KEKE-3310 file (N, C-alpha, C; in steps of 0.2 Angstrom, whole numbers, plus 5000, padded with zeros to 4 digits):
npx = (5881:5876:5869:5861:5862:5852:5847:5833:5823:5812:5804:5791:5783:5769:5774:5789:5792:5781:5783:5794:5790:5784:5792:5801:5792:5790:5800:5815:5834:5840:5848:5839:5837:5826:5821:5814:5810:5801:5785:5769:5760:5767:5773:5772:5776:5764:5752:5755:5758:5769:5778:5788:5794:5797:5811:5818:5820:5830:5822:5819:5820:5822:5828:5826:5834:5832:5832:5831:5834:5845:5843:5837:5836:5835:5825:5833:5847:5844:5842:5853:5861:5856:5860:5875:5876:5869:5881:5891:5887:5888:5900:5901:5889:5880:5872:5852:5845:5825:5818:5806:5810:5816:5826:5837:5841:5850:5836:5828:5817:5823:5824:5814:5810:5805:5800:5794:5790:5790:5790:5789:5792:5806:5810:5811:5809:5815:5812:5816:5815:5822:5825:5833:5836:5827:5818:5815:5803:5797:5790:5776:5764:5758:5764:5771:5779:5794:5802:5819:5829:5846:5852:5849:5850:5853:5866:5871:5871:5878:5890:5894:5891:5898:5898:5886:5869:5853:5853:5863:5867:5856:5861:5873:5870:5861:5870:5878:5869:5869:5880:5880:5870:5876:5884:5878:5865:5868:5877:5885:5875:5878:5888:5877:5868:5875:5879:5865:5862:5871:5866:5856:5841:5830:5837:5832:5823:5808:5793:5776:5763:5754:5741:5740:5750:5760:5756:5747:5729:5722:5728:5725:5735:5749:5763:5782:5799:5813:5823:5831:5836:5830:5842:5833:5829:5818:5809:5813:5805:5804:5790:5777:5774:5785:5789:5794:5790:5791:5789:5787:5781:5769:5766:5777:5780:5790:5790:5788)
npy = (5099:5086:5068:5054:5056:5058:5040:5030:5015:5005:4990:4988:5001:5012:5023:5029:5043:5048:5046:5053:5066:5069:5068:5078:5087:5087:5090:5085:5083:5092:5080:5069:5052:5042:5025:5008:4991:4989:4995:4998:5009:5015:5031:5041:5048:5063:5056:5041:5026:5017:5003:4992:4972:4967:4971:4973:4984:5000:5009:5025:5041:5057:5071:5089:5103:5120:5126:5136:5146:5140:5131:5129:5123:5107:5098:5094:5091:5080:5069:5067:5063:5051:5044:5045:5037:5022:5021:5019:5008:5000:4998:4999:5003:5014:5029:5035:5052:5054:5067:5076:5069:5053:5041:5032:5015:5010:5014:5008:5011:5015:5021:5032:5046:5058:5073:5084:5096:5112:5127:5140:5133:5131:5119:5102:5087:5074:5061:5044:5032:5017:5002:4988:4973:4966:4954:4952:4948:4952:4963:4975:4970:4980:4991:5009:5011:4999:4993:4992:4983:4987:4976:4962:4949:4934:4931:4944:4950:4943:4945:4959:4960:4959:4956:4945:4946:4953:4962:4968:4974:4983:4990:4996:5005:5014:5020:5024:5034:5043:5050:5054:5064:5072:5078:5084:5091:5104:5107:5118:5128:5130:5119:5106:5111:5109:5095:5088:5088:5083:5069:5068:5059:5063:5074:5079:5068:5062:5067:5069:5078:5081:5089:5107:5106:5117:5114:5125:5128:5123:5112:5093:5082:5088:5086:5085:5090:5084:5098:5099:5107:5121:5136:5136:5124:5121:5111:5110:5111:5107:5113:5105:5116:5122:5131:5135:5126:5128:5118:5114:5108:5094:5079:5069:5060:5047:5044:5032)
npz = (5459:5469:5465:5472:5487:5498:5497:5492:5491:5483:5487:5478:5472:5468:5460:5455:5454:5461:5474:5475:5474:5484:5493:5491:5493:5507:5510:5510:5504:5490:5475:5480:5478:5471:5470:5461:5462:5458:5450:5453:5445:5436:5425:5410:5398:5392:5398:5397:5402:5410:5408:5415:5417:5432:5441:5431:5424:5428:5436:5442:5452:5455:5464:5462:5467:5471:5457:5443:5429:5422:5423:5411:5399:5406:5400:5390:5393:5401:5394:5389:5399:5403:5390:5391:5404:5400:5391:5397:5406:5391:5382:5368:5364:5355:5357:5355:5353:5353:5349:5360:5371:5372:5375:5362:5356:5342:5333:5342:5355:5372:5384:5393:5400:5410:5417:5431:5437:5448:5444:5453:5466:5465:5461:5456:5449:5442:5433:5428:5413:5413:5401:5403:5405:5401:5391:5373:5371:5381:5383:5378:5369:5363:5358:5353:5348:5343:5357:5369:5375:5388:5388:5384:5381:5391:5389:5386:5396:5403:5399:5402:5415:5431:5448:5438:5432:5434:5446:5451:5436:5438:5449:5444:5437:5440:5449:5438:5433:5444:5442:5430:5428:5438:5431:5419:5424:5428:5415:5403:5393:5378:5377:5382:5371:5360:5360:5362:5350:5341:5345:5338:5335:5324:5315:5298:5290:5290:5297:5306:5316:5332:5328:5334:5342:5335:5322:5314:5310:5299:5297:5298:5299:5301:5293:5289:5288:5299:5307:5316:5331:5340:5349:5362:5363:5356:5343:5326:5310:5292:5283:5273:5264:5263:5272:5291:5305:5321:5336:5352:5359:5364:5352:5343:5328:5319:5302:5295)
capx = (5877:5878:5866:5861:5862:5851:5842:5828:5824:5807:5801:5786:5778:5764:5776:5794:5791:5775:5786:5799:5789:5782:5799:5803:5787:5792:5810:5822:5837:5845:5852:5838:5836:5820:5821:5809:5810:5791:5781:5760:5756:5773:5768:5777:5775:5756:5748:5756:5760:5777:5778:5793:5793:5799:5818:5822:5822:5831:5814:5824:5817:5830:5827:5832:5832:5838:5829:5832:5837:5852:5840:5828:5838:5833:5822:5839:5851:5843:5843:5859:5863:5855:5864:5879:5877:5870:5885:5896:5891:5891:5904:5899:5884:5879:5863:5853:5839:5823:5814:5809:5819:5814:5832:5837:5848:5845:5831:5822:5814:5828:5822:5810:5809:5797:5801:5788:5792:5785:5797:5786:5796:5809:5811:5810:5809:5818:5810:5818:5813:5828:5825:5840:5836:5820:5818:5811:5796:5791:5787:5769:5762:5754:5769:5767:5786:5799:5807:5824:5836:5852:5856:5842:5850:5860:5874:5874:5874:5887:5898:5897:5891:5903:5896:5880:5864:5850:5853:5871:5865:5851:5865:5876:5864:5859:5878:5881:5865:5868:5887:5879:5867:5879:5888:5874:5860:5872:5882:5886:5872:5881:5887:5871:5865:5880:5878:5863:5863:5877:5862:5846:5838:5827:5836:5834:5821:5800:5788:5770:5763:5749:5739:5738:5761:5763:5752:5740:5721:5718:5729:5723:5739:5753:5769:5787:5808:5816:5829:5835:5833:5833:5841:5829:5827:5811:5810:5811:5804:5803:5785:5780:5776:5791:5788:5796:5786:5793:5785:5787:5775:5764:5767:5781:5780:5793:5787:5791)
capy = (5094:5075:5063:5048:5054:5050:5033:5027:5009:5002:4985:4989:5008:5016:5026:5035:5048:5049:5043:5059:5072:5069:5068:5084:5092:5086:5093:5080:5087:5090:5074:5063:5047:5035:5018:5001:4984:4987:5003:4997:5015:5020:5037:5041:5057:5064:5052:5036:5020:5014:4995:4986:4968:4969:4969:4972:4992:5005:5014:5031:5045:5062:5076:5094:5110:5126:5128:5143:5152:5138:5123:5131:5115:5101:5091:5090:5086:5073:5062:5067:5060:5044:5042:5042:5032:5019:5020:5018:5002:4996:5005:4995:5005:5023:5029:5044:5055:5058:5073:5079:5065:5047:5040:5026:5012:5006:5015:5005:5016:5011:5025:5035:5052:5062:5078:5086:5102:5116:5132:5144:5133:5130:5111:5097:5078:5070:5052:5039:5022:5012:4996:4984:4967:4964:4951:4953:4946:4952:4969:4974:4970:4986:4999:5012:5011:4993:4996:4988:4984:4988:4969:4961:4940:4933:4932:4950:4953:4941:4951:4967:4962:4955:4948:4945:4948:4958:4965:4972:4979:4989:4995:4999:5007:5018:5025:5030:5038:5050:5052:5058:5068:5077:5080:5087:5096:5110:5111:5127:5128:5129:5113:5104:5111:5105:5087:5086:5090:5076:5062:5070:5056:5062:5078:5077:5063:5064:5065:5072:5078:5081:5096:5110:5110:5122:5113:5127:5129:5119:5105:5085:5079:5090:5084:5090:5085:5088:5101:5098:5108:5129:5137:5137:5114:5118:5108:5114:5105:5110:5109:5101:5120:5125:5135:5132:5125:5128:5114:5117:5102:5088:5073:5069:5054:5046:5040:5027)
capz = (5465:5468:5465:5476:5493:5502:5491:5496:5486:5486:5482:5475:5473:5462:5456:5460:5455:5465:5480:5475:5476:5491:5497:5491:5497:5514:5513:5505:5500:5483:5476:5484:5473:5475:5466:5465:5459:5452:5448:5450:5443:5434:5421:5406:5394:5390:5400:5396:5409:5410:5412:5417:5423:5441:5442:5427:5423:5430:5440:5446:5449:5459:5467:5460:5470:5468:5448:5440:5424:5422:5423:5405:5397:5409:5394:5383:5395:5405:5390:5389:5403:5401:5386:5395:5411:5395:5385:5402:5405:5385:5378:5362:5360:5354:5362:5351:5356:5350:5350:5365:5377:5371:5371:5358:5354:5334:5332:5347:5363:5378:5392:5392:5402:5412:5422:5433:5439:5451:5444:5459:5472:5465:5461:5449:5451:5436:5434:5421:5416:5405:5400:5406:5404:5400:5384:5367:5370:5386:5380:5378:5361:5361:5361:5345:5344:5346:5363:5365:5382:5386:5388:5379:5383:5398:5386:5383:5403:5406:5394:5404:5420:5434:5448:5432:5434:5433:5453:5447:5430:5439:5454:5442:5430:5446:5449:5434:5428:5447:5439:5423:5430:5441:5427:5413:5423:5427:5411:5400:5386:5373:5378:5382:5362:5355:5362:5360:5341:5339:5346:5335:5329:5319:5309:5291:5296:5288:5305:5308:5323:5332:5328:5339:5343:5330:5314:5310:5312:5294:5296:5299:5302:5297:5289:5288:5287:5305:5305:5323:5338:5343:5357:5366:5363:5351:5337:5319:5304:5286:5281:5262:5260:5263:5279:5296:5309:5326:5338:5359:5364:5360:5351:5338:5325:5313:5296:5288)
cpx = (5878:5872:5864:5859:5859:5846:5838:5824:5817:5806:5798:5783:5774:5768:5782:5794:5786:5782:5790:5796:5787:5787:5800:5798:5787:5798:5815:5826:5836:5849:5849:5838:5830:5820:5816:5812:5805:5788:5774:5756:5761:5771:5773:5774:5765:5752:5747:5757:5767:5778:5785:5794:5799:5808:5822:5822:5824:5825:5816:5818:5822:5825:5831:5831:5836:5835:5829:5835:5841:5848:5834:5830:5838:5829:5829:5844:5851:5844:5851:5864:5862:5857:5870:5882:5874:5876:5891:5894:5890:5893:5903:5892:5885:5872:5860:5846:5832:5816:5809:5816:5817:5823:5831:5843:5847:5838:5825:5822:5819:5826:5817:5808:5804:5802:5795:5792:5789:5791:5796:5792:5802:5815:5808:5811:5810:5816:5813:5817:5819:5828:5833:5840:5830:5821:5815:5804:5791:5790:5780:5768:5759:5759:5768:5776:5789:5801:5813:5828:5842:5857:5851:5842:5852:5865:5876:5874:5878:5893:5897:5896:5897:5902:5891:5875:5859:5851:5859:5868:5861:5858:5871:5876:5863:5864:5880:5876:5866:5876:5887:5876:5869:5880:5885:5870:5863:5877:5877:5879:5873:5884:5883:5868:5869:5881:5871:5861:5865:5872:5855:5844:5834:5828:5837:5828:5812:5797:5783:5772:5758:5746:5736:5746:5761:5760:5748:5734:5719:5720:5727:5730:5747:5759:5775:5794:5811:5822:5834:5832:5837:5838:5840:5828:5822:5814:5809:5808:5801:5796:5781:5778:5781:5795:5792:5793:5792:5790:5790:5784:5773:5767:5772:5782:5785:5790:5790:5791)
cpy = (5087:5072:5057:5048:5059:5047:5032:5022:5008:4995:4985:4997:5009:5018:5032:5040:5053:5050:5051:5065:5074:5068:5073:5089:5093:5088:5090:5084:5088:5085:5067:5059:5043:5030:5015:4999:4985:4993:4998:5000:5020:5025:5038:5048:5058:5058:5046:5034:5018:5011:4993:4980:4969:4966:4970:4977:4994:5010:5019:5037:5054:5067:5082:5099:5116:5128:5134:5142:5143:5132:5121:5125:5109:5095:5090:5088:5084:5067:5061:5063:5051:5040:5038:5037:5025:5016:5017:5011:4996:5000:5002:4998:5013:5025:5038:5047:5056:5062:5070:5075:5057:5044:5030:5023:5009:5008:5012:5009:5010:5013:5030:5041:5059:5067:5083:5092:5107:5122:5137:5142:5129:5123:5107:5089:5074:5061:5049:5032:5018:5006:4992:4977:4963:4962:4953:4953:4946:4960:4971:4977:4977:4994:5000:5010:5004:4998:4989:4986:4984:4980:4965:4951:4941:4934:4939:4953:4950:4942:4957:4967:4958:4958:4949:4945:4955:4966:4971:4976:4984:4995:4997:5004:5015:5022:5029:5036:5045:5052:5058:5064:5074:5079:5085:5092:5102:5111:5116:5124:5128:5122:5107:5103:5105:5096:5082:5084:5085:5070:5062:5062:5056:5070:5075:5072:5065:5063:5070:5073:5080:5087:5099:5111:5112:5120:5118:5125:5124:5113:5098:5083:5081:5085:5089:5086:5090:5092:5103:5103:5117:5130:5135:5126:5116:5112:5111:5109:5111:5108:5108:5106:5125:5129:5132:5130:5124:5123:5113:5111:5098:5081:5072:5062:5053:5044:5037:5024)
cpz = (5463:5472:5469:5483:5498:5495:5493:5490:5490:5481:5477:5479:5470:5460:5460:5459:5459:5474:5481:5478:5481:5496:5499:5493:5505:5518:5511:5503:5492:5482:5479:5478:5475:5467:5467:5460:5453:5455:5447:5445:5437:5426:5417:5404:5392:5391:5401:5402:5405:5414:5412:5422:5427:5440:5435:5424:5430:5433:5444:5444:5458:5458:5465:5463:5469:5460:5447:5433:5421:5419:5416:5400:5400:5404:5391:5388:5401:5401:5388:5391:5405:5397:5388:5398:5405:5391:5391:5402:5399:5382:5371:5360:5358:5353:5356:5355:5351:5352:5356:5370:5377:5370:5368:5357:5349:5334:5336:5353:5368:5382:5389:5398:5404:5419:5424:5438:5445:5452:5453:5465:5471:5464:5456:5450:5441:5436:5426:5422:5411:5410:5402:5402:5403:5392:5379:5370:5378:5388:5378:5370:5358:5357:5352:5344:5345:5352:5361:5373:5380:5385:5388:5379:5389:5393:5386:5392:5405:5402:5398:5409:5424:5443:5442:5436:5435:5441:5450:5443:5434:5446:5449:5436:5435:5446:5442:5428:5435:5444:5434:5424:5435:5438:5421:5415:5425:5422:5407:5393:5381:5370:5375:5373:5358:5356:5360:5350:5339:5342:5342:5331:5324:5315:5303:5290:5294:5293:5303:5313:5326:5329:5337:5340:5337:5320:5310:5312:5307:5295:5298:5304:5296:5298:5288:5289:5293:5304:5311:5326:5338:5349:5361:5366:5361:5346:5332:5312:5299:5283:5273:5262:5259:5270:5286:5302:5316:5332:5346:5364:5360:5358:5342:5334:5320:5307:5294:5284)
residu = (MET:SER:PHE:GLY:HIS:PRO:HIS:ARG:HIS:TYR:ARG:LEU:THR:ASP:SER:THR:ASN:GLY:ARG:ALA:ARG:GLU:LEU:VAL:GLU:ALA:GLY:ALA:PRO:PRO:GLY:THR:VAL:VAL:THR:ALA:GLU:GLU:GLN:SER:ALA:GLY:ARG:GLY:ARG:GLN:GLY:ARG:VAL:TRP:THR:ALA:PRO:ALA:GLY:LYS:GLY:LEU:LEU:TYR:SER:ALA:VAL:LEU:ARG:GLY:LEU:ASP:GLU:ARG:HIS:ALA:LEU:LEU:PRO:LEU:SER:VAL:PRO:LEU:ALA:VAL:CYS:GLU:ALA:ALA:GLU:GLN:LEU:ARG:PRO:ASP:ILE:GLU:CYS:GLN:VAL:LYS:TRP:PRO:ASN:ASP:VAL:TRP:LEU:ASP:GLU:ARG:LYS:LEU:ALA:GLY:ILE:LEU:ILE:GLU:ALA:LYS:PRO:GLN:ASP:GLY:TRP:ALA:VAL:ILE:GLY:VAL:GLY:LEU:ASN:LEU:THR:VAL:ALA:PRO:ASP:GLU:PHE:PRO:SER:ASP:LEU:LYS:TRP:PRO:ALA:THR:SER:LEU:PHE:PRO:ASP:ALA:CYS:SER:VAL:GLU:ALA:HIS:MET:THR:PRO:LYS:GLY:SER:THR:ARG:ALA:ARG:GLU:GLU:ALA:CYS:GLN:ALA:LEU:ASN:ARG:ALA:LEU:ASP:ARG:TRP:VAL:ASP:ALA:GLU:ARG:ASP:GLU:THR:LEU:ALA:ALA:TRP:ARG:SER:ARG:ASP:ALA:LEU:ARG:GLY:ARG:GLU:ILE:SER:TRP:GLN:LYS:GLY:ALA:GLY:ALA:GLY:SER:GLY:ALA:SER:GLU:PRO:ARG:GLY:THR:ALA:GLU:GLY:ILE:ASP:ASP:SER:GLY:ASP:LEU:LEU:VAL:ARG:ARG:LEU:ASP:GLY:ASP:ILE:ALA:VAL:LEU:GLY:ALA:GLY:GLU:VAL:HIS:LEU:ARG:LEU)
# end
């Protein structure tokens, strides 16, 4: 399919995912994209708020129709598309993915993804927040994990954008993400799994996770070593007792 047509842009909206959900329920065609310069109620996973200074990030939601078993790995393929788009804009970087779907650059969070789906009606909304020109001192101080931007200072924007500036960065990021989603949303399962594993930021590292996400009834803070993903996209963790936990939901934290 082809993302980006039609494209609706807002100067200010509460949530691009909210606007995209309204559009898809009103009959918007597949590939419809919603972007905004600023959100007043941007959403992330686990009910969190996604914040970005006005005009300094790509706030993006896309409509996918015809949702079926081919899209079972959508939570893996979308972060791959974001990685590919970011690297097209800055060929000198290499992105990783922190399970399940945070995009990292130099072990800092570059982008977050929120996919909201209604499988019974055959559609999904793909939400992406990609930090583009946010300066280090513009990020909230209470972030659980340090964040970063694709172009963290004026010099980095000038080195990669012509003409210069945040507007051009957003336009090019949107176009690059449209192209990358075109490629990855319908990619073959084996290709998606192999590419995701090559970008796995957690494999071999000690992590902890919320009780209830494969933790067992007696564990207060289960811990273990991440061992990659299985063919369904679930995270495999070797616990301290040697058993393998399979995590399909919940929150995972890298232990420093």
